[in-house]
C-alpha positions in Angstrom: -35.8 -39.3 131.9 -33.9 -42.3 133.1 -31.7 -42.2 135.8 -28.1 -43.9 135.1 -26.3 -42.9 138.2 -27.0 -44.5 141.7 -28.7 -42.6 144.6 -25.9 -43.8 146.9 -23.6 -41.2 145.6 -24.6 -38.6 148.2 -23.6 -41.1 151.0 -20.4 -42.1 149.3 -19.2 -38.4 148.7 -20.5 -36.7 151.8 -21.7 -39.2 154.4 -18.7 -41.6 154.2 -15.8 -39.3 154.5 -17.5 -37.5 157.8 -18.0 -40.8 158.8 -14.4 -41.9 158.1 -12.6 -38.6 159.5 -14.8 -38.3 162.4 -14.4 -41.7 163.3 -10.5 -41.6 163.2 -10.4 -38.2 165.1 -12.2 -39.4 167.9 -9.2 -42.2 168.0 -6.5 -39.3 167.4 -8.1 -38.0 170.6 -8.1 -40.7 172.8 -4.7 -41.5 171.9 -4.2 -38.0 173.1 -5.7 -37.9 175.8 -3.8 -41.7 176.9 -0.5 -39.9 176.2 -0.7 -36.4 177.2 -3.3 -36.3 180.5 -2.7 -40.1 181.9 1.2 -40.1 181.3 1.3 -43.1 179.1 4.2 -42.7 176.5 3.7 -46.0 175.1 0.4 -45.2 173.4 2.4 -43.4 171.0 0.9 -45.5 167.9 -2.4 -44.1 168.7 -1.2 -41.1 167.3 0.5 -42.2 164.6 -1.9 -44.8 163.3 -5.0 -42.5 162.8 -2.8 -39.7 161.1 -1.4 -42.0 158.6 -5.0 -43.5 157.8 -6.4 -39.9 157.4 -3.8 -39.1 155.0 -4.4 -42.6 153.0 -8.0 -41.6 153.4 -7.9 -38.3 151.9 -5.8 -39.7 148.7 -8.0 -42.2 147.9 -11.0 -39.9 148.6 -9.7 -37.7 146.0 -8.6 -40.4 143.3 -12.3 -42.7 143.6 -14.8 -40.4 145.1 -14.4 -36.5 145.2 -14.6 -36.5 141.5 -18.0 -38.0 141.1 -20.9 -35.8 139.5 -23.9 -36.1 141.6 -26.7 -37.2 139.4 -26.8 -38.7 135.4 -29.9 -39.0 134.0 -30.3 -40.2 130.2 -32.8 -38.2 128.2 -33.4 -39.3 124.4 -29.7 -38.7 122.6 -28.7 -36.3 125.9 -27.3 -36.7 129.5 -28.3 -34.5 131.7 -25.7 -34.0 134.9 -26.4 -32.4 137.9 -23.5 -31.4 139.9 -24.2 -29.5 142.8 -27.7 -28.7 142.1 -26.8 -27.6 138.6 -28.0 -29.4 135.6 -25.5 -29.6 132.4 -26.4 -31.1 128.9 -24.0 -33.3 127.3 -24.7 -34.7 123.7 -24.1 -38.9 123.5 -22.2 -37.9 120.4 -20.0 -35.8 122.4 -19.0 -39.0 124.4 -15.8 -40.7 123.0 -15.1 -43.2 125.3 -17.1 -45.2 128.3 -14.8 -46.6 130.8 -16.2 -48.9 133.3 -14.3 -49.8 136.4 -15.7 -53.0 138.2 -13.0 -54.0 140.6 -13.5 -50.7 142.5 -15.6 -49.9 145.2 -17.8 -48.6 144.8 -18.0 -49.3 140.8 -17.5 -46.0 138.5 -18.1 -45.3 134.8 -15.9 -42.8 133.3 -17.0 -40.8 130.3 -14.4 -39.1 128.0 -15.7 -35.9 125.9 -14.7 -34.8 122.9 -15.3 -31.3 123.8 -14.5 -30.0 126.9 -17.6 -29.4 128.9 -17.7 -25.9 130.7 -18.3 -27.2 134.2 -17.5 -30.6 133.9 -14.2 -30.6 131.7 -13.2 -33.7 129.7 -14.2 -36.5 132.4 -17.5 -37.2 133.7 -17.4 -39.6 136.4 -20.4 -41.4 138.3 -21.4 -44.5 140.4 -23.7 -46.3 138.3 -27.4 -47.4 139.2 -28.4 -51.2 139.9 -27.7 -53.9 141.8 -24.4 -54.8 143.3 -23.5 -58.6 143.6 -19.9 -60.0 143.8 -20.1 -62.2 140.7 -21.0 -59.0 139.2 -17.7 -57.6 139.7 -16.7 -60.4 136.7 -19.6 -59.2 134.5 -19.7 -56.5 132.0 -22.0 -53.3 133.5 -25.5 -53.3 132.3 -25.3 -49.4 132.6 -22.3 -49.0 130.8 -23.4 -51.6 128.2 -26.3 -49.4 127.0 -24.3 -46.3 126.9 -21.9 -48.0 124.6 -24.6 -49.4 122.7 -26.4 -45.9 122.4 -23.2 -44.3 121.3 -22.2 -46.8 118.8 -26.1 -46.5 117.4 -26.0 -42.8 116.8 -22.5 -42.8 115.4 -23.8 -45.3 113.0 -26.6 -42.4 112.1 -23.7 -39.9 112.1 -21.7 -41.2 109.4 
């Protein structure tokens, strides 16, 4: 089996949001301490900014991180997708489209399926494995390119 997803997915999905909201909570607590206990009403921006950043963070995390699957492996003509420790198998022939976004951090690959998977839905998104560089944002993702070529070759044998 060949791993297609990045090992850093756990950090992006689990560790970074806890760090983000924890840091903002500490700033909010410091702002509350300054305004309430020190009687300094001029520190009210210390209360608004963290709450606003928490809201923006939640919207971005839901759109970019929380829908990612934990692991994606390639085994022959099947993808083994693990979500919360439970594997699901997806035939490459069931993949209708491979979308690769390079201008986001982290980069994403989204697979649109012909038939909805019972646990995963119609879309499977993951962070591709491989090195990242500044110039890599302007090149096609090698994992996505490989998947597209495999699916195209498979369609040629099925037609």
